[in-house]
C-alpha positions in Angstrom: 112.6 14.9 49.8 114.5 12.1 51.4 116.1 13.5 54.8 118.7 11.0 55.1 122.4 11.6 55.8 123.6 10.3 52.2 124.6 13.0 50.0 122.4 13.8 47.0 123.2 14.8 43.4 121.7 18.0 42.1 122.3 20.1 39.0 121.8 23.8 38.6 118.2 23.6 37.3 117.5 21.4 40.5 118.7 24.2 42.7 116.8 26.7 41.0 113.7 24.8 41.3 114.2 24.2 45.0 114.4 27.9 45.7 111.4 28.8 43.6 112.9 30.4 40.6 110.7 28.3 38.1 107.4 28.0 40.0 105.7 26.2 37.0 108.3 23.2 37.4 107.8 22.8 41.2 104.4 21.1 41.7 104.9 20.9 45.6 104.6 24.6 46.0 101.4 26.5 45.1 101.9 29.1 42.4 100.5 31.9 44.2 102.9 31.5 47.1 105.9 31.4 44.7 104.6 34.8 43.2 104.5 36.2 46.4 108.0 35.0 47.6 109.3 36.2 44.1 107.8 39.5 44.7 109.3 39.6 48.0 112.8 38.8 46.6 112.6 41.5 44.0 111.7 44.0 46.5 114.7 42.8 48.6 117.2 43.2 45.8 115.8 46.5 44.3 118.9 48.4 45.3 121.3 45.9 43.3 121.7 47.1 39.7 123.1 44.0 38.0 120.7 41.3 38.6 121.7 37.7 39.6 120.5 36.4 36.3 122.7 38.6 34.4 125.7 37.6 36.3 124.7 33.8 35.7 124.5 34.7 31.9 127.8 36.4 31.8 129.5 33.7 33.7 131.0 30.8 31.6 129.2 27.9 31.6 130.1 24.2 31.3 129.0 21.1 32.1 126.7 21.0 35.4 128.9 20.0 38.2 127.7 17.6 41.2 126.7 19.9 44.0 125.7 18.6 47.5 122.7 19.8 49.2 124.8 21.4 51.9 126.9 23.4 49.1 123.6 24.5 47.5 122.4 26.0 50.8 125.6 27.7 51.3 125.6 29.1 47.8 121.8 30.3 48.6 123.0 32.1 51.8 125.8 33.6 50.1 123.6 35.1 47.5 121.1 36.6 50.0 123.7 37.9 52.3 125.3 39.7 49.4 121.9 41.3 48.7 120.9 42.3 52.2 124.1 43.4 53.6 125.5 45.5 50.9 125.9 48.6 52.8 127.9 47.2 55.5 130.3 45.2 53.7 130.7 47.2 50.4 134.3 47.3 49.0 136.1 50.6 48.2 135.4 50.6 44.4 137.7 47.7 43.4 136.4 45.3 40.8 136.1 41.7 41.5 137.9 38.9 39.9 136.1 36.9 37.0 134.0 34.0 38.2 136.1 30.8 37.5 135.1 27.3 36.6 135.6 25.8 40.0 133.8 22.8 41.6 131.4 25.1 43.3 129.8 28.0 41.9 130.7 31.0 43.9 129.8 34.9 43.9 132.3 37.4 45.0 130.2 39.8 47.2 132.5 42.8 46.7 131.5 43.4 43.1 127.7 43.0 43.8 128.2 45.4 46.9 130.3 48.2 44.9 127.6 48.0 42.2 124.8 48.4 44.8 126.6 51.4 46.3 126.9 52.9 43.1 123.4 52.4 41.8 121.4 53.0 44.9 118.9 55.6 44.8 118.9 58.6 47.1 115.9 57.5 49.2 117.2 53.9 49.7 115.3 52.0 52.5 117.1 50.9 55.5 118.1 47.4 55.5 116.5 46.7 59.1 113.2 47.7 57.7 113.4 45.4 54.5 114.5 42.5 57.1 111.6 42.9 59.2 109.1 43.2 56.1 110.7 39.9 54.9 110.2 38.2 58.0 106.5 39.4 58.5 105.8 38.3 54.7 107.3 34.8 55.5 104.9 34.4 58.5 101.8 35.5 56.5 101.5 39.0 58.3 102.0 42.3 56.7 104.9 44.4 58.1 103.5 47.2 60.3 105.2 50.4 60.6 107.1 51.2 63.8 105.5 53.3 66.3 107.2 55.2 69.0 107.4 53.4 72.1 106.1 54.9 75.2 108.4 56.3 77.9 108.3 53.7 80.6 108.6 55.0 84.2 111.8 53.9 85.6 111.1 53.6 89.5 115.1 54.2 90.1 115.1 57.3 88.3 114.0 59.3 91.2 116.5 57.6 93.3 119.4 58.5 90.9 118.2 62.3 90.9 118.2 62.2 94.6 121.5 60.5 94.9 123.1 63.2 92.5 121.7 66.1 94.6 122.9 64.4 97.8 126.3 63.9 96.4 126.8 67.5 95.2 125.2 68.9 98.3 125.3 67.3 101.7 128.0 64.7 101.0 130.3 67.0 99.4 129.9 69.4 102.4 130.1 66.6 104.9 133.5 65.6 103.5 134.7 69.0 103.5 133.9 69.3 107.3 135.4 66.0 107.9 138.8 66.9 106.2 138.9 69.8 108.7 138.1 67.6 111.5 137.3 68.2 115.2 140.6 67.1 116.8 142.2 70.6 116.8 139.1 72.0 118.3 139.0 69.4 121.1 142.8 70.0 121.7 142.2 73.8 121.8 139.3 73.4 124.3 141.3 71.0 126.5 144.4 73.4 126.8 142.1 76.4 127.4 140.4 74.4 130.4 143.8 73.6 131.8 144.6 77.2 131.5 141.5 78.4 133.3 142.2 76.2 136.0 145.9 77.2 136.5 144.9 80.9 136.3 142.1 80.3 138.8 144.5 78.7 141.0 147.2 81.4 141.0 144.5 83.9 141.5 143.1 82.2 144.6 146.7 81.6 146.1 147.2 85.4 145.6 143.9 86.3 147.1 144.7 84.1 150.2 148.0 85.8 150.6 150.2 82.8 149.7 152.2 84.7 147.0 154.9 86.9 148.4 155.3 90.6 147.1 158.5 89.6 145.5 156.5 87.1 143.1 153.6 89.3 142.3 155.4 90.6 139.0 155.8 86.9 138.0 152.1 86.2 138.9 151.1 89.1 136.6 153.5 87.9 133.7 152.1 84.3 134.0 148.6 85.6 133.9 149.2 87.6 130.8 151.1 84.8 129.0 148.2 82.4 129.7 145.9 85.1 128.2 147.9 85.5 125.1 148.1 81.6 124.6 144.4 81.3 125.1 144.0 84.0 122.5 146.2 82.3 120.1 144.2 79.1 120.4 141.0 81.0 119.6 142.5 83.2 117.0 140.1 81.7 114.5 137.2 82.9 116.5 138.5 86.5 116.5 139.2 86.4 112.9 135.8 85.3 112.2 134.5 88.2 114.4 136.7 90.7 112.2 135.3 89.1 109.2 131.8 89.6 110.4 132.8 93.5 111.3 133.9 93.7 107.4 130.6 92.3 106.3 128.5 94.9 108.3 127.7 92.4 111.3 128.5 92.7 114.7 128.5 89.3 116.4 129.5 87.7 119.8 132.8 86.7 118.2 133.5 90.7 117.2 133.0 91.4 120.8 135.2 88.6 122.0 137.9 90.2 119.6 137.3 93.6 121.5 137.4 92.3 124.8 140.7 90.5 124.0 142.1 93.9 122.7 140.9 95.7 126.2 142.2 93.0 128.3 145.7 93.3 126.6 145.9 96.9 127.3 144.6 96.5 130.7 147.5 94.2 131.4 150.1 96.8 130.6 148.5 99.2 133.3 148.5 96.0 135.7 152.3 95.7 135.0 152.4 99.4 136.0 150.3 99.3 138.8 151.2 95.7 140.2 147.8 94.3 140.2 146.7 91.0 138.8 144.7 91.2 135.6 141.3 89.3 134.9 142.9 86.8 132.5 141.1 83.9 133.9 137.7 85.3 133.0 138.8 85.9 129.6 140.2 82.4 129.1 137.0 81.0 130.3 135.2 83.2 127.7 137.5 81.8 125.1 137.0 78.2 126.1 133.1 78.7 126.0 133.4 80.3 122.5 135.6 77.4 121.2 133.2 74.9 122.6 130.2 76.8 120.7 132.5 76.5 117.5 132.7 72.9 118.2 129.2 72.3 118.6 128.2 74.2 115.5 130.5 72.1 113.2 129.8 68.7 114.9 125.8 69.6 114.4 126.4 70.4 110.8 128.4 67.2 110.2 125.7 65.2 111.8 122.9 66.9 109.8 125.0 66.3 106.6 125.7 62.6 107.5 121.9 62.3 107.9 121.1 63.5 104.5 124.0 61.9 102.5 122.9 58.3 103.7 119.0 58.9 102.6 117.4 57.0 99.9 114.0 59.0 99.9 113.1 62.4 101.7 109.9 63.3 103.2 109.0 66.6 104.3 106.9 68.0 107.1 104.8 71.1 106.1 102.1 73.3 107.7 98.4 73.6 106.5 96.6 76.3 108.3 93.1 75.4 109.8 93.5 71.8 109.3 91.6 70.6 112.4 89.3 72.9 114.5 91.2 75.8 113.7 94.7 74.4 114.7 97.5 74.1 112.0 98.1 70.6 110.8 101.6 69.0 110.0 101.3 67.0 107.0 104.0 64.8 105.2 104.6 65.6 101.8 107.8 65.1 99.3 110.9 66.6 100.6 113.9 68.1 98.4 117.5 68.5 99.2 117.1 72.3 98.5 114.6 72.6 101.4 117.3 71.9 103.7 120.5 73.2 101.9 119.0 76.8 101.5 117.7 77.4 105.0 120.0 75.5 107.4 122.5 78.4 107.8 120.1 81.2 107.9 120.9 83.2 111.2 118.1 82.6 113.7 116.1 85.2 115.6 118.2 84.4 118.9 121.5 85.0 117.0 120.1 88.2 115.6 119.1 89.4 119.1 122.6 88.2 120.5 124.3 90.1 117.7 122.3 93.3 118.4 122.8 92.8 122.3 126.7 92.4 121.6 126.7 95.9 119.7 124.6 97.7 122.3 126.9 96.2 125.1 129.9 97.6 123.4 128.4 100.9 123.5 127.1 100.6 127.0 130.7 99.5 128.2 132.2 102.4 126.3 129.8 104.9 128.1 130.6 103.4 131.4 134.4 103.6 130.9 134.2 107.3 129.8 132.2 108.1 132.7 134.5 106.3 135.2 137.6 107.6 133.4 136.6 111.2 133.7 136.1 110.7 137.6 139.0 108.5 138.3 141.7 108.7 135.4 142.8 106.5 132.5 144.0 103.7 134.5 140.7 103.1 136.1 138.7 103.9 132.9 140.6 101.2 131.1 140.1 98.8 134.0 136.4 99.3 134.0 136.1 98.9 130.3 137.9 95.6 130.4 136.0 94.3 133.4 132.6 95.6 132.2 133.1 93.7 128.7 133.9 90.4 130.7 130.8 90.8 132.8 128.4 92.1 130.2 128.9 88.9 127.9 128.6 85.9 130.4 130.8 83.1 129.0 128.1 80.5 128.8 126.2 83.1 126.4 128.3 81.7 123.7 126.7 78.1 124.0 123.3 79.3 124.7 122.3 78.7 121.2 124.7 76.1 120.0 124.6 73.6 122.6 120.7 72.9 122.7 120.9 72.4 119.1 124.0 70.0 119.3 122.3 67.9 121.9 118.9 67.7 119.9 120.7 66.9 116.7 122.2 63.7 118.2 118.9 62.4 118.9 117.5 63.5 115.5 120.4 61.8 113.7 119.5 58.5 115.3 116.1 58.7 113.6 117.1 60.2 110.3 115.6 63.7 110.7 116.8 67.2 110.1 115.4 70.5 110.9 115.3 73.0 107.9 116.9 76.1 109.9 115.4 78.4 112.3 112.5 78.8 109.8 111.4 75.0 110.3 112.0 75.3 114.2 109.7 78.1 114.4 107.1 76.7 111.9 106.9 73.5 113.8 106.1 75.4 117.1 102.7 76.5 118.4 99.3 74.7 118.7 99.3 71.9 115.9 97.4 68.8 115.0 99.4 65.8 114.0 97.6 63.2 111.9 98.2 59.3 112.6 98.0 56.8 109.8 97.5 53.1 110.0 101.2 52.6 109.1 102.3 55.1 111.9 101.1 53.2 114.7 101.5 49.5 113.0 104.0 49.6 110.2 103.7 46.9 107.4 104.6 43.7 108.6 103.7 44.2 112.3 100.0 43.1 111.8 99.8 39.3 111.1 96.8 36.9 111.1 97.4 34.0 113.7 94.6 31.8 113.1 91.0 31.4 112.4 88.3 29.6 113.6 84.8 29.0 111.9 81.5 28.5 113.3 78.1 27.5 112.0 77.4 25.8 108.8 78.5 28.3 106.2 81.3 27.5 103.7 84.7 28.9 104.9 85.4 30.3 101.8 82.3 32.2 101.7 83.0 33.5 105.2 86.4 34.6 104.3 85.2 36.3 100.9 82.6 38.3 102.9 84.9 39.3 105.7 87.6 40.3 103.4 85.4 42.1 101.0 84.2 44.3 104.1 87.7 45.0 105.4 88.9 46.2 102.2 86.1 48.4 101.9 86.9 49.8 105.1 90.5 50.3 104.6 93.6 50.4 106.9 96.3 48.1 108.3 94.2 44.8 108.0 93.8 45.0 104.4 97.1 43.6 103.1 96.6 40.5 105.7 92.9 39.7 104.4 94.2 40.2 100.8 96.7 37.6 101.4 94.0 35.5 102.9 91.7 35.9 99.9 94.6 34.9 97.5 95.4 31.7 99.5 91.8 30.5 99.3 91.4 31.6 95.5 88.5 33.8 96.5 87.5 37.0 94.8 86.4 40.4 96.3 82.7 41.1 96.4 81.0 44.7 96.3 79.9 46.0 99.6 76.8 48.1 100.0 75.4 50.3 102.9 79.0 50.2 104.4 78.8 51.8 107.9 81.5 52.4 110.4 79.9 52.3 114.0 83.1 54.1 115.6 83.1 51.7 118.7 85.3 49.0 117.2 83.2 47.6 114.5 81.8 48.0 110.8 79.0 46.8 109.1 77.7 46.3 105.4 75.8 44.0 103.0 77.9 41.8 101.1 76.2 39.4 98.4 72.8 40.7 99.9 73.6 39.4 103.4 74.4 41.6 106.4 77.9 41.2 107.8 79.2 42.7 111.0 82.8 42.7 112.0 84.5 44.1 115.1 85.8 43.2 118.6 84.0 40.9 121.1 82.2 43.6 123.0 80.9 45.1 119.6 79.2 42.2 118.4 77.8 41.4 121.9 76.4 45.1 121.9 74.8 44.2 118.5 73.0 41.3 119.8 75.0 38.6 118.3 75.4 35.4 120.5 78.7 34.5 121.1 79.5 30.8 122.3 81.5 30.4 125.7 85.2 29.7 125.1 85.7 32.3 122.3 87.5 35.0 124.4 90.5 36.4 122.4 91.9 39.5 123.2 93.1 40.7 119.7 90.6 39.2 117.1 88.2 40.2 114.7 84.7 38.5 115.2 82.6 37.9 112.0 79.0 37.6 112.1 76.9 36.8 108.7 73.1 37.3 109.0 73.3 37.7 112.9 75.1 34.4 113.5 78.7 34.2 114.6 80.7 32.7 111.6 84.4 33.0 112.1 86.8 34.5 114.7 90.2 35.8 113.1 93.0 36.0 115.7 95.1 39.1 114.8 98.7 39.8 116.1 99.4 43.5 116.5 103.2 44.0 117.2 104.0 46.9 119.1 107.0 48.7 117.5 109.5 50.9 119.1 109.4 53.6 116.7 105.5 53.9 117.1 105.6 53.7 120.7 108.5 56.3 121.2 106.6 58.6 118.6 103.2 58.5 120.6 105.0 59.0 123.8 106.7 62.3 122.2 103.5 63.6 120.7 101.5 63.0 123.9 104.1 64.7 125.9 103.6 68.0 124.6 100.6 70.1 125.4 100.5 72.0 122.3 100.4 69.1 119.9 97.2 67.2 119.2 97.4 63.8 117.6 94.6 63.2 115.4 93.9 59.3 114.5 93.0 58.9 110.8 93.3 55.2 110.9 91.0 53.0 108.8 91.4 50.1 110.9 88.3 49.7 113.0 90.1 47.7 115.8 92.3 50.8 116.9 90.0 52.1 119.2 91.0 54.5 122.1 91.0 51.6 124.6 93.0 49.4 122.4 95.7 52.2 121.9 95.6 52.9 125.4 96.4 49.1 126.5 98.6 48.6 123.6 100.9 51.5 124.3 100.6 52.3 127.7 99.9 56.0 127.2 97.3 58.5 128.2 94.9 59.2 125.4 93.2 62.1 126.7 95.0 64.4 124.3 94.4 62.0 121.3 91.4 62.9 119.1 89.3 60.2 117.4 87.3 62.1 114.5 84.3 60.5 112.8 84.6 58.8 109.5 83.2 61.8 107.7 85.8 64.0 109.4 88.8 61.3 108.5 87.7 61.3 104.9 88.0 65.0 104.8 91.0 65.4 106.6 92.8 62.5 104.5 91.7 64.4 101.4 93.6 67.5 102.6 96.8 68.0 100.8 99.4 70.9 101.4 100.0 73.4 98.8 103.2 72.8 96.7 104.5 76.5 97.4 104.4 75.9 101.3 107.8 75.6 102.8 109.2 72.4 104.2 109.8 72.7 107.9 111.6 69.3 108.5 112.9 66.5 106.4 112.9 62.8 107.5 114.7 59.9 105.8 112.5 57.2 107.3 108.9 56.4 107.2 108.4 55.7 110.8 106.4 57.7 113.4 109.3 58.6 115.6 111.2 60.3 113.0 108.4 63.0 112.3 107.5 63.1 116.3 111.0 63.8 117.3 111.0 66.7 114.5 108.0 68.4 115.9 108.7 67.7 119.6 112.4 68.6 119.3 111.6 71.9 117.6 109.4 73.1 120.2 111.9 72.0 123.0 114.7 73.6 120.9 112.9 77.0 120.6 112.1 77.0 124.5 115.6 76.2 125.4 117.2 78.8 123.1 114.8 81.5 123.9 115.2 81.0 127.7 118.9 80.5 127.6 119.2 83.8 125.8 117.1 85.6 128.0 118.9 84.5 131.1 122.1 85.5 129.7 120.8 89.0 128.8 119.7 89.4 132.3 123.2 88.5 133.5 124.8 90.8 131.2 122.6 93.7 132.1 123.1 93.0 135.6 126.9 92.8 135.3 127.0 96.2 133.5 124.8 98.0 136.1 127.3 96.8 138.8 130.3 98.0 136.8 128.4 101.5 136.6 127.9 101.7 140.2 131.4 100.5 141.4 132.8 103.0 138.7 130.6 105.6 140.2 131.7 104.9 143.7 135.2 104.1 142.9 135.4 101.1 144.7 138.2 99.3 142.5 139.2 96.9 145.5 135.9 94.8 144.7 137.2 94.4 140.9 139.5 91.5 141.6 140.1 88.6 139.3 138.3 86.2 141.7 135.3 88.1 141.8 134.9 88.3 138.1 135.8 84.8 137.7 133.1 83.8 140.3 130.4 86.1 138.5 131.1 84.1 135.1 130.8 80.8 137.1 127.7 81.8 138.7 125.9 82.3 135.3 127.5 79.4 134.0 125.2 77.2 135.9 121.7 78.2 134.5 123.4 78.3 131.2 124.2 74.4 131.0 120.9 73.8 133.0 118.7 75.5 130.5 120.7 73.9 127.4 119.9 70.4 128.8 116.0 71.0 128.0 116.4 69.4 124.6 117.7 66.4 125.9 114.1 65.4 127.2 112.7 64.9 123.8 
C-alpha cells in the first residue's frame, strides 16, 4: 500500500478485503491470523442480534461509490464503536431512519444499540472485559482474569487517624478553653490583690491607732464591702464548691464557701461589737484560690496545645525487672486516649486535701461549740470564722496546681505530657532508662569528614571490609558507611567471628581476613603499629591482617537535646541510664568528654546483655505513663525527671500546709479555752497566713529545676 498523501479510490469489496472479511482474497495476511481475528470480532459482537451483513443486504445497493481511505477508516470506526459501546449510548426504543443512498455508506448506531438492548442475554459479559480480551488477543496474549489487587499500606493512613482523634479530643478541648480565656481570671486576681493590700493597710492603720473612734464603723463597713467584692469575683470557685458537695465530694472550694458564709455572719457581730473583721485574710485566700484556678486552666490548655500539634505519639511505659531488678522505662506507641482518659483523674494529694478539708470543718465546728459554751455566741462565731481561716493556709490552694503549672511550661517546650497522676506515680522510683544510638546522636549528627588510606591495599577493598564489619556491629555509624559503600559501588560482605571488645573496638573476619576497627588506643593495645602523625580525636582506625589500612575521620555533633536529656537523667539519683548503643565508639570516656557530664551513674552492659535488653518489649496492656510528640532524648528525659520532681514538690507542699493548718487549729483551741480574744486581731490572722505563704511558694518552685 502506498503511504502517500494522494487520495486513492476504493470500492466496497476493497474495503471489506482491507479489514479481513474475505481472507481468501487477501494474500498479504495469513489465513490463520484472519480466522483468529474473525472469531474475535464474532465474540465481541455476540450481543448484537442483527448482524452487519444482514443490514448490508437489506440496504439498497447501487453503483459502488468512490470512497477515500479516510472515509473508509471512519466507517470502520463507527461500526466497531456501535458494537462495543452499545450499553452506554442505546436509544430509548426509537427506530432509526432507513439507510439512504448517500456518497458515504453510514450506519445509525441507535437502531443497532436498541436491538442489542432488546436481544442481550441475561448473563451478558461486561464491555470492559471484552475490550481487555480484544486488546490481549491483538497482542498475541491470552486475556488473564482480573485478580483482587492486594491492599497497599498507606504510610499516611496512620497520620490521618491520629489527626482525626486529635481534632475530636485535644484540639476541640483546647479551643473550648481558649474561648473561655484567661483574661477574666487575671483581672479578678489583680483586683483581689489590690483589695488585700487595701484591707491590710487599713488594718495596719487601725492597729497603730491612726484611725479615730468615730471612723471605726466606716472601717468595718469598708472591710465587709471588700470581702463581698472578693467573694463576688470568686463566685465561680464557691459555685464549684457547692457543685462538688452535690456530687458527694468535699473539696477545698467547698471549705472556702463555708469560710465565706462564716465570715459574713461574723461581720454582723463585728458591727454590733464594733470590732474589725478578718476580711483581709479571707481576701488573701480567695486570691490564692483564683490563682489555683488560673494555673489549672493554663496547664490544661498547654497540654492540649502540645497534643493537637503532634504528628506522631510515643509513649513511656514500665517494664518490671528490666535491669538488675530495677524497673525499666521503655518507649512504645502512644495513643490519644492514654492521656485523655487519665489527665483529669484526681491525684492522691488532691484526695488527701479533700479529706483534710472535711476533717478541718468538723474540727472547727467542735472548737467553736466548745468556745461558744464557755464564752457565748459572739465568741463562738468569731472563733469559728477565725479557725477556718487559719486551718486552711492561703497557699494550700496552690500547693498542687503551681508545681504542675511550672513543670508543664517546660514540658510544653519539648512536646511532652504526663498521663495524669497515674503517670507521675508510675515514672517515680528507681528506674533504668535505656539510651539508644539515636538518643545520643540523632540521625544527621554523625558525618564522615574524610578518609586516609595506608598500605598497598585497594581502597575499595578497605572500604568494603570496614563497612561490612560496622554494619554487622550496628549503631549510628551504619548510615554513614552505607552511603560510603554506595558511593564506591561496593557490596557488603558477610562477617564471621564477630566480636565486640567493649573498649572502643570491634573485630571479625571479612573475606577470610581478620579486620580490627576502633579508636587509636584500641588498635595500639591490639598490637597494630600506628605511624606517626595519625593522631585524630574522633576517627575509626581500620587494620586488616594486622596492618593499618585506613583512618576514617568521624564528626560527632553534640545536640542540645541529647545534652539536656543526659544532664537531666544523670541529675536524679533514682534514674540509672543504661547505654544500649551499637556504636563501638561511644565509650564511657568519649561520652564524658563529649557531653561534659559525670558518667558514674551510667551503666555500660556487655554485648550479650545489650542484645537481651534490646529484645525486651513492653506488654501491650501496660498503661502509658507519659506521651512525647518528638523523638529526641530530652522529651523522654524531662518526662521522667519532671514526674519525680513534681511528686516530691506536691507531697512536700501538702505536708507543710497540713502542719500549718493543724497548728493553727490547735492555737485557736487554746485561745478559745483561755478566752484571749485580744490576740484574735485581723493583723495577727493575716500575718499567720503570710508566714505559711513563704514555704508554700518555695516548695512549689521545686519543679523549676528540671
